[in-house]
ROSE-4610 file (N, C-alpha, C; in Angstrom, 1 decimal, always signed):
// ROSE-4610
residu = [M/M/M/S/S/S/E/E/E/N/N/N/D/D/D/K/K/K/P/P/P/L/L/L/T/T/T/R/R/R/D/D/D/A/A/A/L/L/L/V/V/V/S/S/S/M/M/M/Q/Q/Q/V/V/V/I/I/I/D/D/D/A/A/A/K/K/K/G/G/G/R/R/R/L/L/L/L/L/L/G/G/G/K/K/K/V/V/V/K/K/K/D/D/D/V/V/V/A/A/A/F/F/F/A/A/A/V/V/V/G/G/G/K/K/K/M/M/M/G/G/G/I/I/I/A/A/A/L/L/L/T/T/T/V/V/V/E/E/E/N/N/N/D/D/D/D/D/D/G/G/G/Q/Q/Q/I/I/I/Q/Q/Q/N/N/N/V/V/V/A/A/A/W/W/W/E/E/E/E/E/E/V/V/V/Q/Q/Q/A/A/A/A/A/A/S/S/S/D/D/D/F/F/F/I/I/I/I/I/I/L/L/L/K/K/K/P/P/P/V/V/V/A/A/A/Q/Q/Q/A/A/A/A/A/A/Y/Y/Y/Q/Q/Q/Q/Q/Q/S/S/S/Y/Y/Y/Q/Q/Q/Q/Q/Q/P/P/P/A/A/A/A/A/A/Q/Q/Q/T/T/T/A/A/A/A/A/A/P/P/P/A/A/A/Q/Q/Q/Q/Q/Q/Q/Q/Q/A/A/A/S/S/S/S/S/S/Q/Q/Q/P/P/P/L/L/L/C/C/C/Q/Q/Q/T/T/T/C/C/C/G/G/G/K/K/K/P/P/P/L/L/L/T/T/T/W/W/W/I/I/I/P/P/P/Q/Q/Q/Y/Y/Y/Q/Q/Q/R/R/R/W/W/W/Y/Y/Y/C/C/C/Y/Y/Y/N/N/N/D/D/D/K/K/K/K/K/K/Y/Y/Y/A/A/A]
num = [1/1/1/2/2/2/3/3/3/4/4/4/5/5/5/6/6/6/7/7/7/8/8/8/9/9/9/10/10/10/11/11/11/12/12/12/13/13/13/14/14/14/15/15/15/16/16/16/17/17/17/18/18/18/19/19/19/20/20/20/21/21/21/22/22/22/23/23/23/24/24/24/25/25/25/26/26/26/27/27/27/28/28/28/29/29/29/30/30/30/31/31/31/32/32/32/33/33/33/34/34/34/35/35/35/36/36/36/37/37/37/38/38/38/39/39/39/40/40/40/41/41/41/42/42/42/43/43/43/44/44/44/45/45/45/46/46/46/47/47/47/48/48/48/49/49/49/50/50/50/51/51/51/52/52/52/53/53/53/54/54/54/55/55/55/56/56/56/57/57/57/58/58/58/59/59/59/60/60/60/61/61/61/62/62/62/63/63/63/64/64/64/65/65/65/66/66/66/67/67/67/68/68/68/69/69/69/70/70/70/71/71/71/72/72/72/73/73/73/74/74/74/75/75/75/76/76/76/77/77/77/78/78/78/79/79/79/80/80/80/81/81/81/82/82/82/83/83/83/84/84/84/85/85/85/86/86/86/87/87/87/88/88/88/89/89/89/90/90/90/91/91/91/92/92/92/93/93/93/94/94/94/95/95/95/96/96/96/97/97/97/98/98/98/99/99/99/100/100/100/101/101/101/102/102/102/103/103/103/104/104/104/105/105/105/106/106/106/107/107/107/108/108/108/109/109/109/110/110/110/111/111/111/112/112/112/113/113/113/114/114/114/115/115/115/116/116/116/117/117/117/118/118/118/119/119/119/120/120/120/121/121/121/122/122/122/123/123/123/124/124/124/125/125/125/126/126/126/127/127/127]
x = [+33.8/+33.1/+33.8/+33.2/+33.8/+33.8/+34.5/+34.6/+33.2/+32.4/+31.0/+30.2/+30.3/+29.4/+30.0/+30.9/+31.6/+30.6/+30.3/+29.1/+29.7/+28.8/+29.0/+28.9/+29.8/+29.8/+28.9/+28.7/+28.1/+28.8/+30.2/+31.2/+31.3/+31.1/+31.1/+29.9/+28.8/+27.6/+27.3/+27.7/+27.7/+28.5/+27.9/+28.4/+28.3/+27.8/+27.6/+26.6/+26.7/+25.7/+24.6/+23.3/+22.2/+21.7/+21.4/+21.1/+19.9/+19.0/+17.7/+18.1/+17.1/+17.2/+17.7/+17.3/+17.5/+19.0/+19.8/+20.9/+21.1/+20.0/+20.0/+20.3/+21.1/+21.7/+20.5/+20.0/+19.0/+19.4/+20.8/+21.3/+22.4/+22.7/+23.8/+23.3/+23.8/+23.4/+24.1/+23.3/+23.6/+23.8/+23.1/+23.2/+22.5/+22.6/+21.8/+20.9/+19.7/+18.7/+18.1/+17.5/+16.8/+15.5/+14.5/+13.2/+12.7/+12.4/+12.1/+10.9/+11.0/+9.9/+9.9/+10.8/+10.9/+12.3/+12.2/+13.4/+14.2/+15.4/+16.2/+16.5/+17.2/+17.7/+17.2/+17.4/+16.9/+18.2/+18.3/+19.3/+18.7/+19.4/+18.7/+19.6/+18.8/+19.3/+18.9/+20.1/+19.8/+19.9/+18.9/+19.2/+19.9/+20.1/+20.7/+20.1/+18.8/+17.9/+17.9/+18.5/+18.8/+17.4/+16.7/+15.6/+16.0/+15.5/+15.8/+14.8/+15.2/+14.2/+14.8/+14.2/+14.5/+14.1/+15.2/+15.1/+15.3/+14.2/+14.4/+15.5/+16.2/+17.4/+16.8/+15.5/+14.8/+14.6/+14.7/+14.6/+15.8/+16.9/+18.2/+18.5/+18.9/+19.1/+20.5/+21.5/+23.0/+23.6/+24.8/+25.6/+27.0/+27.8/+29.3/+30.0/+30.3/+30.8/+29.7/+28.6/+27.4/+26.2/+25.0/+23.8/+22.7/+22.3/+21.3/+20.0/+18.9/+17.5/+16.9/+16.0/+15.2/+14.2/+13.8/+12.9/+11.6/+11.0/+9.8/+10.0/+11.2/+11.6/+11.7/+12.2/+12.5/+11.3/+10.3/+8.9/+8.5/+8.5/+8.0/+9.1/+10.2/+11.2/+11.1/+10.9/+10.8/+9.5/+8.5/+7.1/+7.3/+7.9/+8.1/+8.9/+9.8/+10.6/+9.8/+8.7/+8.1/+7.0/+6.4/+5.4/+5.9/+6.9/+7.4/+7.9/+8.3/+8.9/+7.6/+6.5/+5.4/+4.9/+4.9/+4.4/+5.3/+6.6/+7.6/+7.6/+7.3/+7.6/+6.8/+5.5/+4.6/+3.5/+4.0/+3.0/+1.9/+2.1/+1.0/+0.0/+0.3/-0.5/-1.1/-1.0/-1.5/-3.1/-3.6/-5.0/-5.3/-6.5/-6.9/-7.2/-7.4/-7.7/-6.3/-5.1/-3.9/-3.1/-3.7/-3.1/-4.0/-3.4/-4.2/-4.6/-5.7/-6.4/-6.1/-6.0/-5.9/-7.1/-6.9/-8.2/-8.7/-8.1/-8.7/-9.5/-8.8/-9.5/-10.0/-9.5/-9.9/-9.1/-8.1/-7.5/-6.3/-5.8/-4.8/-3.5/-2.8/-1.5/-0.5/+0.8/+1.9/+3.1/+3.6/+4.8/+6.0/+6.6/+8.0/+9.0/+9.8/+10.8/+12.0/+12.2/+13.2/+12.8/+11.7/+11.1/+10.3/+10.1/+9.4/+7.9/+7.4/+5.9/+5.1/+3.8/+2.8/+2.6/+2.3/+2.3/+1.1/+0.2/-0.9/-0.4/-0.4/+0.1/-1.2/-2.5/-3.6/-3.4/-3.3/-3.2/-1.9/-0.9/+0.5/+1.0/+0.8/+1.1/+1.3/+2.1/+2.2/+1.0/+0.6/-0.4/-0.2]
y = [+175.9/+175.1/+174.8/+175.3/+175.0/+173.7/+173.3/+171.9/+171.3/+172.3/+171.9/+171.7/+172.2/+172.0/+170.9/+170.1/+169.0/+167.9/+167.6/+166.4/+165.1/+164.3/+163.0/+162.0/+161.2/+160.2/+158.9/+158.0/+157.0/+156.0/+156.1/+155.2/+155.7/+156.9/+157.6/+157.2/+157.0/+156.7/+155.3/+154.4/+153.1/+152.5/+151.9/+151.3/+152.5/+153.6/+154.8/+154.1/+154.5/+154.1/+155.3/+154.7/+155.6/+155.7/+156.9/+157.0/+158.0/+157.5/+158.5/+159.6/+160.5/+161.7/+161.7/+160.5/+160.1/+159.5/+159.4/+158.8/+157.2/+156.6/+155.1/+154.7/+153.6/+153.0/+152.3/+152.7/+152.0/+151.0/+151.3/+150.2/+151.0/+150.3/+150.9/+150.8/+152.0/+152.1/+151.1/+150.4/+149.3/+149.7/+150.7/+151.4/+152.5/+153.2/+154.6/+154.3/+154.6/+154.3/+155.4/+155.5/+156.6/+155.9/+156.8/+156.4/+156.9/+156.1/+156.6/+157.5/+158.7/+159.7/+160.5/+160.4/+161.2/+161.8/+163.0/+163.8/+163.1/+163.3/+163.0/+161.4/+161.1/+159.8/+159.3/+157.9/+157.3/+156.5/+156.2/+155.4/+154.1/+153.0/+151.6/+151.2/+151.0/+150.8/+149.4/+148.7/+147.4/+147.5/+146.9/+146.8/+145.5/+145.3/+144.2/+142.9/+142.9/+141.8/+141.4/+142.2/+142.1/+142.7/+143.4/+144.0/+145.4/+145.4/+146.5/+147.7/+148.8/+150.0/+151.1/+151.8/+153.0/+154.4/+155.2/+156.4/+157.6/+158.3/+159.5/+160.5/+160.9/+162.0/+163.2/+163.5/+164.7/+164.2/+163.1/+162.6/+162.8/+163.0/+163.1/+164.6/+164.7/+165.9/+166.2/+165.3/+165.7/+164.2/+164.6/+163.4/+163.8/+163.1/+163.4/+161.9/+161.7/+160.3/+159.3/+159.8/+158.9/+159.8/+159.4/+159.8/+159.9/+161.1/+161.3/+161.8/+161.0/+161.2/+162.4/+163.1/+164.0/+163.5/+164.2/+163.5/+163.1/+163.6/+163.3/+162.0/+161.8/+160.7/+159.4/+159.7/+158.6/+157.7/+158.5/+157.7/+157.0/+157.4/+156.7/+155.5/+155.8/+154.5/+153.5/+153.8/+152.7/+151.9/+152.5/+152.0/+151.0/+151.5/+150.6/+149.4/+149.4/+148.3/+147.2/+147.9/+146.9/+146.2/+146.9/+146.1/+144.9/+144.9/+143.8/+142.6/+143.0/+142.1/+141.2/+141.9/+141.2/+140.3/+140.8/+140.0/+138.6/+138.7/+137.6/+136.8/+137.2/+136.3/+135.0/+135.2/+133.9/+134.2/+134.0/+134.2/+133.2/+132.1/+131.0/+131.4/+132.2/+132.5/+133.7/+134.5/+135.9/+135.8/+136.9/+137.0/+137.7/+137.4/+138.2/+139.5/+140.1/+141.5/+142.3/+141.6/+142.2/+142.2/+141.5/+141.5/+142.3/+143.3/+144.3/+143.4/+143.9/+143.2/+144.2/+143.5/+144.2/+145.1/+146.3/+147.2/+146.8/+146.2/+145.5/+144.5/+143.3/+142.0/+141.6/+142.3/+141.9/+140.7/+140.1/+139.1/+139.7/+138.8/+139.2/+139.6/+140.6/+141.2/+140.4/+140.3/+139.7/+140.8/+140.9/+141.9/+141.3/+142.2/+141.9/+142.7/+142.0/+142.7/+143.5/+142.8/+143.4/+144.8/+145.0/+146.2/+147.0/+146.4/+147.1/+147.8/+146.7/+147.0/+145.9/+146.0/+144.9/+144.6/+143.3/+142.9/+141.8/+142.0/+141.3/+140.2/+139.0/+137.9/+137.7/+137.9/+137.6/+138.7/+139.9/+141.0/+141.2/+140.7/+140.8/+142.3/+142.9/+144.4/+144.7/+145.8/+146.2/+147.1/+147.0/+148.0/+149.4]
z = [+56.4/+57.1/+58.5/+59.5/+61.0/+61.4/+62.4/+62.8/+63.3/+63.8/+64.2/+63.0/+61.8/+60.8/+59.8/+60.3/+59.6/+59.3/+58.1/+57.9/+58.4/+58.8/+59.3/+58.0/+57.8/+56.8/+57.3/+56.3/+56.5/+57.5/+57.1/+57.9/+59.3/+59.5/+60.9/+61.6/+60.9/+61.7/+62.1/+61.1/+61.4/+62.5/+63.6/+64.7/+65.9/+65.7/+66.6/+67.5/+68.9/+69.8/+69.8/+70.0/+69.9/+71.4/+72.0/+73.3/+73.5/+74.4/+74.6/+75.3/+75.4/+76.0/+77.6/+78.1/+79.6/+79.8/+78.6/+78.8/+78.6/+78.4/+78.3/+76.7/+76.7/+75.5/+74.7/+73.5/+72.9/+71.8/+71.4/+70.3/+69.6/+68.4/+67.6/+66.1/+65.5/+64.1/+63.2/+62.5/+61.6/+60.1/+59.9/+58.4/+58.3/+57.2/+56.7/+55.7/+55.7/+54.8/+54.1/+53.0/+52.3/+51.9/+52.1/+51.5/+50.2/+49.3/+48.0/+48.2/+47.5/+47.4/+48.7/+49.5/+50.8/+50.9/+51.5/+51.8/+53.2/+53.1/+54.4/+54.5/+55.5/+55.8/+57.0/+57.3/+58.5/+58.9/+60.2/+60.7/+61.2/+60.7/+61.0/+62.1/+63.3/+64.7/+65.1/+65.7/+66.4/+67.7/+68.5/+70.1/+70.5/+71.7/+72.2/+71.7/+71.6/+71.3/+69.9/+69.1/+67.7/+66.9/+67.7/+66.8/+66.1/+65.0/+64.1/+64.2/+64.2/+64.2/+63.2/+62.5/+61.6/+62.5/+62.5/+63.3/+62.1/+62.0/+61.1/+61.6/+60.6/+61.1/+61.8/+61.5/+62.2/+63.7/+64.1/+65.5/+66.3/+65.6/+66.2/+66.8/+68.1/+68.7/+68.4/+68.5/+68.5/+68.0/+67.3/+66.9/+66.7/+67.5/+67.2/+67.7/+68.9/+69.2/+69.5/+69.6/+69.8/+69.3/+69.2/+68.8/+69.9/+70.1/+71.1/+70.4/+71.0/+70.3/+71.0/+70.4/+71.0/+71.9/+73.0/+74.0/+73.4/+72.4/+71.8/+70.9/+70.1/+69.4/+70.4/+71.4/+72.3/+72.7/+73.0/+73.4/+72.2/+71.1/+69.8/+69.6/+69.7/+69.4/+70.3/+71.7/+72.6/+72.3/+72.1/+71.8/+70.6/+69.6/+68.6/+68.8/+69.6/+70.1/+70.8/+71.7/+72.6/+71.7/+70.7/+69.9/+69.2/+68.5/+67.8/+68.8/+69.8/+70.9/+71.5/+71.6/+72.0/+70.9/+69.7/+68.5/+68.4/+68.5/+68.2/+69.4/+70.6/+71.8/+71.7/+71.4/+71.5/+70.3/+69.0/+68.0/+67.9/+68.4/+68.5/+69.4/+70.5/+71.6/+71.5/+70.4/+70.2/+70.3/+70.9/+70.8/+69.6/+69.1/+67.8/+68.2/+69.2/+69.5/+69.4/+69.9/+69.8/+68.4/+67.6/+66.1/+65.3/+64.6/+63.6/+62.5/+61.9/+60.7/+59.6/+58.3/+57.1/+56.9/+56.5/+56.1/+54.7/+53.9/+52.6/+52.8/+53.3/+53.3/+54.7/+55.8/+57.1/+57.8/+57.0/+57.7/+58.6/+59.4/+60.2/+59.6/+60.0/+59.5/+60.2/+59.5/+60.0/+60.2/+61.4/+61.6/+60.8/+60.1/+59.4/+60.1/+61.0/+61.8/+61.0/+59.8/+59.0/+58.4/+58.2/+57.6/+58.6/+59.8/+60.8/+60.4/+59.8/+59.1/+59.2/+59.1/+59.1/+57.8/+57.3/+56.1/+55.9/+54.9/+54.6/+53.5/+53.8/+52.8/+51.8/+52.3/+51.3/+50.2/+50.5/+49.5/+48.9/+49.6/+49.2/+49.0/+50.3/+50.4/+51.9/+52.2/+53.5/+53.8/+55.2/+55.6/+55.9]
């Protein structure tokens, strides 16, 4: 195995900076995660505001001293950071049209930042 093929350990990835394709710092890796029933890993990344986002390993272009995202992944990553910020900024002032509704019961969903997913408390399940 050559030096370039050397695998990265979890300890090496945690605290590594994540940078988009334009060179902007998006956050630091907090942990490495596995999704049950899916292949591959995801990086749990926290930005300066404390927001958490999971980034699939397939979205990583390069990793050595820091992690660089592919240009396509960068757009999805930034969009997902913006959506929760809008939801947590003023939850009492949200407009009904900006908050998604549950497909099953039709009631408003709640954004769960820890899991980066929408949740229906009425049906007790993620959307």
